[in-house]
N, C-alpha and C positions, 0 to 999 in steps of 0.2 A: 480422578483429580488432575494428574499430569496430563492426560490427553485433552482436557478441557483447556489447560493453559496453553499447550502446543496450538490448539485450534484458535485461540485467541491471538496468539503471536502471528499465525499465519494469515489470519483475517485482518489484523492490524497492518501487516506488510502489504496486503493487496490494496487495502484502503489508502495507505499512505503513498503507495507507488503512483497513484493518479490514473491507473488503468481501470477502466469500468467495463465489465462484460455484461451484455444484455442478450441472454439466450432467445427471448421472445423476438427481438429485432431480427436476429440472424434466421430464425425460423420462418418468419414472414417473408423475408426476402427469398429464401430457397423455395418456398411454396409458390411464389409468384414467378419463378424463373428469372428473377433479376440477379445481376452479379452482386455478391457481397464485397465491399471494398476491402482492400488489403490493409493490414495494420502497418502504419508507417514504420520504416526501418529504424527511425530515431527512438520511437517508443520501445522497441524491442531491444535495441542495441546501445542506446544513448545512455548517458549517466543519469542515474536516478535522482530525484529530488530528496528522497529519504531512503535509508538502507538499514538493514539489520535491526529491524524493530523487535524489542523485547519487553515482556511484561515482568515487573518485579515479583519476588517471590510472595509478598503479601497481597498482590493483585491491585495495588493502589496507583502504581506509576507505570508509564510507558517510556521506554528509551529508544533512541534511534540515532543514526548518524546523518547529518545534513551539513551543507556548507554554510559558513558565517564569515562574510568578508573574504571570500575566496579560499578559505581554509575549512577542511573537514573537521567538524566538532561533534561531541556527543551531547544530544539534547535530551531533556527530561520533561515529561508532561504528566500532570495529575489525570487519571482516567476520568473522563466526563467533563473536563474543564479545558479551557483554551488558555493555559498558563505555561506554554512552552518556554523553556530557558536553556541556554547553552551552559 
């Protein structure tokens, strides 16, 4: 159970970070001898839109850090809904 929650938190962090990985696209470019574009430095080292995503113990909510009016706030969202609130 604990490993499932950890996996959900990691996946939520990846989804909320805005970084999308596509192994199929990378494999296609390698197979054809084309250059794979570099990941922009800002994506790797810039400030994230969302940080430290966590799933509540009961599995109903997701919390994360994100700016609101220039100040970092804790946000909460019901899993499966678009009801984010600071």
